[in-house]
N, C-alpha and C positions, 0 to 999 in steps of 0.2 A: 485653429482646427488641431486637434491632440495628433501629437506624432505618430505614425502607423507603428504600432508594436510590431507586427512582421516583421519589420522593415530592421527593428531594433535587434528582434531575435538573430536575425538573416546574418546581421553583421557579425554579432559574437557568437554563433555557429561555425560560421566561414573562418575568424581569425583565430579564435582559441587554439591552444595546441597544450599538447602533455606536460610542455616544460613550465606552464602557466600553474601548473598543481603543486601546492607545498607537500612536505613529507605528510602532514596532519591530513590535506584533504585526501591523499593516494590512501591512507592509511583507513579513513572512513568510507573510501569508495570500495576497499575489500571487504571490511565489517559488514557493511550492508549488501554487499553482493553475497556475501556468506550466507548472510541471513536471508536473503531472498532465495536462493538456491535452495537452501534449508526446507522455507516453509512451502515452497513449492514441490519438494520431493514429498513433504507430509502429506498434502494437498491431492497426493494420486488417490488417496482412501476418503475425497470427497462426494457430494451428493451428485448422484444423476450421469458420473463419468462414464459408465459403460454407455448409457442412451445417448453421452456426449459424441462420442470416439464413433461413436457407429454411425450416425448423421453426418458428422464433419468428413468423414471418410468418402461419404459420399457425393459431398461438394468438390471437393478438388482431390483428385488420384497421386498417388506416390508414395515413395518409402525413403525420401531425403534428409529428413531432420528429426532428432529425438525428444522425446516426452519426459519427462522427469519423474523420477520414482519406479516409473515401469520400465522406463529404456526402449518402449515400444517405438517404431518409427511411421510418420506419417508423411504427407504433404507438408510444404514451408507454412502453407497458409493454415493449415489444420493446427501442426505444432503450436504453430504460435496462438490459437485460439486456446485449443486446449493447457498449455501451460500457464496463459495467463489466467485462466480462469482458476487452474490448481492453486497460482501464488495466493490471489484473492481467498479464495473462496471459504478457507477455513478462520476468515477474521485475523491472521496471523501477521500478515506482511505489515513494514515498517511506515511511518507518515511523517509528513512535515505537519506538524500543529497549525501553525500558523497559516497556512494553505489551504488546511483542509482536505489535503491530498493523500491519497497511498502512490506515487509515482514510479515505482520499480517493477510493478506486475505487467502494466504495457509496455516499458522502455526494455526490458531484459528479455520478456518471451519473444517479440521481434526480433531485436538485436541478436540474440542466440541464433534463433533460427535463419536469420538472413545470412550471418556470417557462416553457419553450418554448411547452407546453401553455395556460398562463394568457393568454401574449402570443398564444397562435391564438384566444383567447375576449376579446379585449381589453383583458386587464389587465398592465399594466407591472411589473417588478421591478425597482428601481434597483441600483445598484452595493453602495449601503450595506447596505440590505436582504440582498442575495446574500453581504456576505462577512460579517457577523455571523451568517449561519444557518450559513456552513461552518465559522466558527469554533468555534460549538455541536456541530456536529455532529463535529468534531475532538476536542473537549472530552468529549461523552460517551462514542465510541467507545476515546477512550485513557485515560481514567479507569477506565474498566469494566476494562481490560485491566492498568492499575497496580492493581486490587485484588487480583488474581488473582496467586496465589503458589504454585500448582502445575505440574505437568507438563503441557502441553499434550494436551487429549483430543480436544478439537473443535478447528477450523480457526479461530481467534481473529479473524484478518481476515474474516472472513465473518460470524460470529456477532455481536462487538461493534460492527461497523462498520452491522449493520443498524438498532442503535438509533441510533448516529451518524446515519444518513439519517433517521430519523423526528425525529430532534430539528429537523435542519435544515429538513426539509420541515414541521413545527409552527409553527417560526418564521415561515415563507413565510406558512402560513394563518392565524398569529394565533390559536392555539389557546390556549383557558385552560388554566389550570394541571391542572384535570381531564380537559379533553379531551389534552392530554400526557400527562399519567397513563395513559388508556385506551390511548393509540397505542402507548405503551410496552410495554403489559400483549399488546395483540393482536399486536403484532411479536415477542414472546415465543410467542405460538401457530405461530409460522412458522418462528424461526429453525432454521437447519439449516448444515453446514459440517463435514464430519470429516475427521480427519490419515490414515487411509486413502489417499485420492486424493495425498497430500502423499509419504508415504511410496514410495509406486508411481509417482511422478513421469508422471502423466496430466493431461491438458489439463482436465479435468475439475475439476479443484483452482481455476482461476481462475472458473469460471464458478457456484462455490460461492459467490462475492460477488455475482455478478449474482443470483441467487435471493435474497439477502438485499434487496438494493436493491429490485428487485420487488415484494418482499413489505412492505417499509418504505412503498411506495405504495399496497399495498393497505389496510396499517392506518391511512393517512391517510385513504382512501375510506372504508372502514368507521366510522373515527371519526366522519368528516362526516355519515354517515348515522345517527347515534347509538347503534352498537352499544357496550355496555359493555367494558371488558378486564378481567383478572384485576390486581388493586392490590399484592400481594405479590410485584410480579414476579421481583425480584433477591432478597429475603432469606427468601421464603416457605419451609414445608417441601419444596416442591417447586418451586422458583425456580430461577434461572441460576445462582446461585452453586453451591449444592446439587447440582444437575445437569450443568452445563455446565463447571464451573470445581471440580467433585471436593470442594467443600464447605471448598475450601482460599483462603481471600480475608482480606483486612485492610482495614478501611475508614479509617485513620487519616489517611492521606495524602489521601485524596479528601475527607473534610469539612475538615481544614485547610487546604485549597488551592482548592476549587473557586469560583469566584466571584474569585479573586485571581491564578492562574497560568492563562494561557492557554497549552493545550497545543500548539498549533502551532508554540510558541515551541520545542519541545524535538523537532520532527520534524528526521530526519535523510533528506538525499538520497541515492540508489542511483545512486552514479557507474557501477556499471556492471550490464548486464541480466540477472542471475542471483541467486540467494537471498542475501539481506543475509548471512547467515549464512557464508556464503563471502569475504567480504570481507578479513575478518582476513589471511588467508593471502594475498589478493593485496595487501594494504596492505603485507604481510612483504616479500614479492619484490618487489614496487615499488621497496621502500628497499635491498633487497639490489642490485638494478639501478643505481637512481640515486644511493645512498650509499655503495655500497662497491665498486661498477663490475665487478658477477659476472656471469656467464653460466649457462648451463646447463652446461656442461662444468668449470666449476669447482667444482661442487655433488655432495657424496657423497650427502647424506641431509637432510633437512629433517622434524624433529617438531614437531608442531603440539601445544600444551596446552591446551587448550580447555574451556570451561564445558559442565557436562552437556548443555543444551539445544541448543548447537553440535551438538554430537558426535552424538546421536542424530539432528539432521533433516538434517545434509552430511556424515555421516563417511560414506556408503555407498560401497560398492566400485566401481571400473571395471569394468563388464561387457561383453561384447560386442553390437556393434548399438547404440552409445549412442543415444538417443532426445533431442529438445529439451528435454522437459520434464525428464527423469533427469538429465542435462547439467547444468543449471542448478543445479540442488541437489546437484551430487556436487563438495565443496570439491578433492578430488587433481585433477580434470579440469579445473577453472576455474583455479586457481593453475598449473599445469602450461602450461594453454593461455597463460595470459598469460605465461609465463617463455619458453614458445616463439616465441610471436606477436607480443607486447610490446604486444598491446590486447586488448579484450574487446569486443566489439559483438555486435549482433544477429546477423548472420553466423554468429560464432561458434558459436552453438548450433545453425545451421540447415542449415549447408552441410558437405556431408560431409569436403569437403578437410580441415576442422576439427576435426569429429569422429572423423574416423578418421584423423588425422595421426599417423604412428607417433613421430616426437619427442617428441609430446605425452604419448601414451600410454607410451612409458619413461620421460619424465619423472615421470610421475606413481606412477611405482613408486618412486621415490624418497622419495615424503610418507607419513608415517606419522601419523594422527590419533588422539590421546591424550587420555582424558576425565579431566577435574580433579573428581574428586569433592567436594572440600571448597568446591566453588563453588555457586551456586542455579541452580536452574533455568531460571531466565528471563533470565539477565544474559548479553549479549553479549561482556563482556570483565570482568576482564583476561584476555589469550591471551600466552602465551609460544612462540617459535619457535625451538627450537635447529638452529642450521645446521652442519652438518660438512662441512667443504671437502677437496676429493679431497688435499692436502696436510696431513691430520687436524689440522689447525687448526679452532678454532669460533667461529661467532658468536652472538648472542644479541639478539633483538628482542622487546621486551616492548612490549602496546598495551593502554592503558587506553582509549584513544576509536580508533574504526576511523575512516578516511577517509570523509567524510559526514556524520557525526556534528556536532550544533551546536558543537561543540569542536575539531572538526577540519573543519572545512566546505570546501564547494567555493567558491569567488571565483563571483565575479558572472559574470568571463567564461567560468569553467567550466560553471555551469550555464544561460549562456546559449547555450553550445558544445552542451551538452548537447539543448538545444531546440530548437536547430536541425538536429541529428544526427536528431533523433528525427522531424521535420517532413518532411526529404528522406527520410526511411525510407517515407512514406506511401505506402498502395497510388496514390493518386490524387497527381500528381504536385504539387507546392506550390513556389512559389517564394521569391526571397529578399526581395522585396516583401511577398508575402504573411505570410512568417513574421515581418517587422520590422514589421507591421501588425497581427498578434496579437500579440505583445511590448509594443507602445504602448499598444494596447487594456486588455489586464490591468492593465498598471502606473499607468494613468487610471482603474481601473474605479471608485472610489468618486465620479468626476464624472459617472458615466454616468447616464441616464435609464431605460435598459432593456436589460439585458445580454443580451438574445438579439440585439441588434445586432452581438453578437461575429462571427454567423456570416455579415454583410456584411464583414470585413474577407478570406474567403479568395473 
């Protein structure tokens, strides 16, 4: 019988401490915390947010916690749901590519709201406690994704990240090993999130992350109240791996590396607010522009040979009346829009002048997505692009790492610029001094006595 992963996770969460983190890992935690706060602030402009806020407020009353970007105050659970949605709804949040998980949305939204609730009760959470909790959350969500080997049936950024949120909350709450195990089991009873929303490109996709973030808080509450949870959470006959991951998993990497490798060190930035699986084509077109000096009129066709998972999720056709959510997950539109406009920003996917741009839609016809069945379902790379020019000559571009990956990273200037752009996109205006204040606060977080003082920078 396979060793129960919930037991492995519980021991790791219980025993890990801030001092186990290297300087490099602490820096990465702060870099991706900054990135997540930024995309959450920009996400205050997301689709259907007014409707979400109205309904979430009816589910639980209170004004105890803060929503990013508007700085409005709602109950703990409503704030968690809204912030998780805002962090993911623009498709701008970081990803662990090997796990196929966006871990931070569920983790940060629930963790931040809970720390704010504790602060309201007179209990402070210092920066070191917050950072180790964040690291553990990313670990659990990402190791779960790494174990999975098969085709996505459920939306892993929601399902796996709910357990990551439980890990982070359990560390802040100082749960025992048994309590952590119970919380993970209770979380499994609430785990949700399907791929149909992804295929159809509807806003509820990002809200699935929020459902699991809110469920993580409920799991913590029930554990505190003494509720037991199932113990064979992941390896049981009806466990997570059997049902959610199609009984197709491998635990070797987890067993050999948990407690030794911090998964935050493997996170990738998303330089553009579109599905990560569209970024390979953008990377190739960026190279065509900068390295080869080509424009739209020089190119006859682009053939994109991509892994099966990339093909399944972003090789969708151009359709009439493109919507925001559909266009972000359509590689042909994303690549063509970058070629025509020389940028990809939030407005690319919201404004009709970009969505209906004739040059973009015509160039998209030159792009063909081809599935490489020799590659694994989970991998993002390698990707090959064969570009035929109007003079019949050809260029081949091969990518082993896509822009934003730890081995093709954003520079400090680039990720700080991304944060600033996100802040300036906020629903409520943010000035440069406030942006700098947030940056300074987060990069000195380990020295802060109360993480909730972050909100004083706004």
